[in-house]
C-alpha positions in Angstrom: 0.3 -0.3 -0.3 1.6 3.6 -0.9 2.3 5.5 2.0 0.5 8.4 2.5 1.9 12.0 1.4 2.0 13.3 4.8 4.5 10.7 5.3 6.5 11.6 2.2 6.4 15.2 2.3 7.3 17.1 -1.3 9.3 20.0 -1.9 7.6 23.2 -2.1 7.9 23.4 -5.4 6.7 19.8 -6.6 3.5 21.0 -4.0 2.8 24.1 -5.6 3.5 22.7 -9.3 0.8 20.7 -9.0 -1.4 22.7 -6.8 -0.9 24.6 -10.1 -1.6 21.4 -12.1 -4.7 20.6 -10.7 -6.0 24.1 -11.0 -6.1 24.2 -14.5 -7.3 20.7 -14.7 -10.6 22.0 -13.2 -10.7 25.1 -15.3 -10.3 22.5 -18.8 -12.6 20.1 -17.5 -14.8 22.7 -16.3 -14.9 24.4 -19.4 -14.9 20.8 -21.1 -18.4 19.6 -20.1 -19.8 23.1 -19.9 -19.1 22.5 -23.9 -20.0 19.0 -24.0 -23.5 19.8 -21.7 -24.5 22.4 -24.1 -23.7 20.3 -27.5 -26.0 17.6 -25.9 -28.9 20.5 -25.2 -28.4 22.0 -28.7 -29.1 18.5 -29.9 -32.3 18.1 -28.6 -33.3 22.2 -28.5 -31.5 24.1 -31.8 -29.1 26.5 -30.8 -29.9 25.8 -26.4 -26.6 26.0 -24.6 -25.8 26.6 -20.8 -25.7 30.0 -21.7 -29.0 30.1 -23.2 -31.0 27.2 -21.9 -34.1 28.2 -24.8 -36.4 25.6 -24.4 -34.7 24.5 -20.9 -36.8 24.8 -17.4 -35.2 26.2 -14.6 -34.9 22.5 -13.3 -33.3 21.3 -16.0 -30.8 24.2 -16.5 -30.2 23.4 -12.4 -29.3 19.8 -13.0 -27.1 20.3 -15.8 -25.4 22.7 -13.6 -25.1 20.7 -10.9 -23.6 18.1 -14.0 -20.7 20.7 -15.0 -19.7 21.6 -11.1 -19.9 18.3 -9.6 -17.9 16.8 -12.6 -15.4 19.5 -12.4 -14.5 18.4 -8.9 -14.9 14.9 -9.2 -12.6 13.9 -12.0 -9.7 15.9 -10.7 -9.7 14.8 -7.3 -9.5 11.2 -9.2 -7.4 11.7 -11.1 -5.4 13.4 -7.9 -6.0 10.1 -6.4 -4.9 7.6 -8.8 -1.4 9.8 -10.3 -0.5 11.0 -6.9 0.1 9.8 -3.3 -3.2 11.7 -2.3 -5.1 9.6 -0.4 -8.3 10.1 0.7 -7.6 10.6 4.5 -5.2 13.0 3.5 -8.4 15.4 2.6 -9.5 15.4 6.5 -13.7 14.5 5.6 -12.8 13.8 9.5 -15.1 14.3 13.0 -13.1 18.2 13.5 -11.0 18.2 16.8 -12.9 20.8 19.5 -13.6 23.8 17.7 -16.6 27.2 18.8 -18.9 27.0 15.8 -20.3 30.3 17.1 -17.0 32.7 17.0 -15.6 30.8 13.7 -19.0 31.5 12.1 -19.3 35.3 13.2 -16.1 35.7 12.2 -16.5 33.9 8.8 -19.3 35.6 8.1 -17.7 39.1 9.4 -14.1 38.3 6.6 -16.3 37.0 4.1 -18.9 40.0 3.6 -16.2 42.5 4.6 -15.1 40.9 1.0 -17.6 41.8 -0.1 -17.9 45.5 0.4 -14.9 45.9 -0.5 -14.8 44.4 -3.8 -18.2 45.7 -4.5 -16.6 49.3 -4.1 -13.9 48.7 -5.8 -15.8 47.2 -8.9 -17.9 50.0 -8.6 -15.0 52.5 -9.3 -13.4 50.4 -12.0 -16.6 50.9 -13.3 -17.5 46.6 -13.4 -21.1 45.9 -13.8 -21.7 42.8 -12.0 -25.2 40.8 -13.2 -27.2 39.3 -11.2 -28.2 35.6 -10.9 -32.3 35.6 -11.4 -33.7 33.0 -9.6 -37.1 31.6 -9.8 -40.2 32.4 -7.4 -40.6 29.2 -5.3 -40.9 25.3 -5.8 -39.0 22.8 -7.2 -37.1 25.4 -9.7 -35.8 27.6 -6.7 -34.7 24.3 -4.5 -32.9 22.8 -7.4 -30.9 26.5 -8.1 -30.1 27.1 -4.0 -28.9 23.4 -4.3 -26.7 24.2 -7.0 -25.7 27.0 -5.8 -25.5 26.3 -2.4 -24.9 23.0 -1.2 -22.7 21.7 -4.6 -20.1 23.9 -4.5 -20.1 23.9 -0.3 -19.0 20.6 0.0 -17.2 20.1 -3.4 -15.1 22.9 -3.4 -14.3 22.4 -0.4 -13.0 18.6 -0.6 -11.3 19.9 -3.9 -9.4 22.7 -2.5 -9.0 22.5 1.6 -8.5 18.4 1.6 -7.0 17.7 -1.6 -5.1 21.1 -2.3 -4.1 21.6 0.9 -3.7 18.0 1.8 -0.7 18.4 -1.7 0.9 21.0 0.2 1.0 20.6 4.0 4.2 19.0 4.7 5.9 22.3 3.4 4.0 23.8 6.3 0.4 24.7 7.5 0.9 28.9 6.5 2.0 27.6 2.8 -0.6 24.7 2.8 -3.5 27.6 3.4 -2.4 30.4 1.3 -1.1 28.2 -1.6 -4.3 26.9 -2.9 -7.1 29.8 -1.8 -5.2 32.3 -3.6 -6.1 29.5 -6.7 -9.5 29.6 -5.2 -9.6 33.0 -5.6 -8.2 33.5 -8.7 -10.6 30.7 -10.5 -13.5 32.6 -9.7 -12.5 35.2 -12.6 -14.3 38.1 -11.1 -12.9 40.5 -9.5 -14.8 41.2 -6.6 -15.5 37.8 -6.3 -11.9 36.7 -5.8 -11.4 39.5 -2.8 -13.9 37.4 -1.5 -13.0 34.0 -2.1 -9.6 34.6 -0.7 -10.2 35.9 2.1 -12.6 33.5 2.7 -9.9 30.6 1.9 -7.4 31.5 3.8 -10.1 31.4 6.8 -11.3 28.0 6.1 -7.5 26.9 5.3 -7.2 27.7 9.0 -9.7 26.4 10.2 -8.8 22.6 8.6 -5.4 23.0 10.8 -6.5 23.9 13.6 -9.6 21.5 13.8 -8.4 18.5 11.6 -11.3 18.5 9.3 -13.0 20.2 6.3 -16.4 19.6 7.7 -16.6 22.9 9.8 -15.3 24.4 6.6 -18.3 23.0 4.8 -20.7 24.0 7.2 -19.5 27.7 7.3 -19.2 27.7 3.5 -22.9 26.5 3.1 -23.9 28.7 5.3 -22.8 32.3 3.5 -23.9 30.9 0.5 -27.1 30.1 2.1 -27.3 33.9 3.2 -25.9 35.5 -0.2 -28.2 33.2 -1.9 -31.5 35.0 0.1 -29.9 38.1 0.0 -30.5 38.0 -4.2 -33.6 36.7 -3.5 -34.6 39.0 -1.8 -33.7 41.8 -3.5 -35.7 40.4 -6.3 -38.7 39.8 -4.5 -38.9 41.4 -1.6 -40.3 44.6 -0.5 -36.8 47.0 -0.7 -36.3 48.2 2.5 -36.6 44.8 3.8 -33.8 43.7 1.4 -31.6 46.7 2.1 -32.0 46.3 6.0 -30.6 42.3 5.5 -28.2 44.2 3.6 -26.9 46.0 6.2 -26.9 44.0 8.6 -24.5 41.8 6.4 -22.2 44.0 4.8 -21.6 46.1 8.3 -22.7 44.8 11.7 -21.3 40.7 10.8 -17.7 42.7 10.2 -17.9 44.6 13.6 -18.9 41.9 15.4 -16.1 39.5 14.2 -14.0 42.4 14.3 -15.1 42.5 18.1 -14.9 39.1 18.7 -11.0 39.2 16.9 -9.8 41.7 19.4 -12.0 39.5 22.3 -10.0 36.5 21.9 -6.7 38.3 21.5 -7.3 39.8 24.6 -7.6 36.9 26.2 -4.4 35.0 24.6 -5.7 33.6 21.7 -3.3 32.5 18.9 -4.0 31.7 16.0 -1.4 30.3 14.9 -0.9 27.9 17.8 -1.0 24.2 16.8 -0.4 25.2 13.1 2.5 23.1 11.3 6.0 25.0 11.0 7.1 25.1 7.1 8.0 27.0 4.7 6.6 30.7 4.1 3.3 31.5 1.7 5.9 33.6 -0.5 7.7 30.4 -1.0 4.8 29.5 -3.6 6.5 31.2 -5.9 9.5 29.6 -6.7 7.5 27.5 -8.5 7.6 28.2 -12.3 4.3 26.5 -13.1 2.5 28.1 -9.7 3.8 31.3 -10.9 2.3 30.9 -14.7 -0.8 29.3 -13.4 -1.3 32.4 -11.3 -0.5 35.1 -13.6 -3.1 33.1 -16.3 -5.7 33.0 -14.4 -5.2 37.4 -13.5 -5.1 37.7 -17.2 -7.6 35.6 -18.0 -9.7 37.8 -15.2 -8.7 41.0 -16.9 -9.5 39.6 -20.1 -13.2 38.6 -19.4 -13.4 42.1 -17.5 -12.4 44.1 -20.7 -14.7 42.0 -23.0 -17.2 42.1 -20.4 
């Protein structure tokens, strides 16, 4: 039986290079599945595709989107498990060590919404227009859209980025293991505003994996954050404007302030965020890997290109 990657540490360059390949494999498989599913849709209804699902119900669109999202994670993950020494136990799909759900939830949501606020202001300052997803009013269509936007990403993205990629980087130290997948996770959103939120969230979720020894708490926080964002979108489309504004203020102002207070409070009490983390390389050591650096520059360039043509 092959040894776990944790008992056979890779150099930071090799691990970062493998993470870069895994990130690009995710993007490639996602595009390939999108083309394949769109082709099947076009065979059934002339001119139909995932970007223009004419003739398909909202429920069907949601299910096809789930197929693409799941395949984009499952297929590259299967390849990693087959081609490397990474094993399922390295994914940290385990019951967590004792952790404080109340503290982590408030701090995570505060960071996420502070990122949303900063990203939104930055996008507005740059003149970037953000498009919002149209949601069904209710019924099965709404449930499938909720499942595809909130549940599927929370589970599969945590398995791939905080499980597999962080597991690959972990032998090089906790700091670099947290940072390297978080940066790729952020850039793969291919959206300037969303990338800022994804980066701060990815770093916190990565830290939580290292502290708790499990990706399950991160899955839960990711799911709750997605649900709150989904509710915000729904209220903007169907609720009275005053209710939507109050809800947005709670998310964008109250939660970041509450998170700031809690962090100050625990620091005063002597809490150390670095306690229990594995020592090793500094986060910026990932850029000694040429493939990782090229991958980051490519994703940044692609984001800028999509911004300019969009």
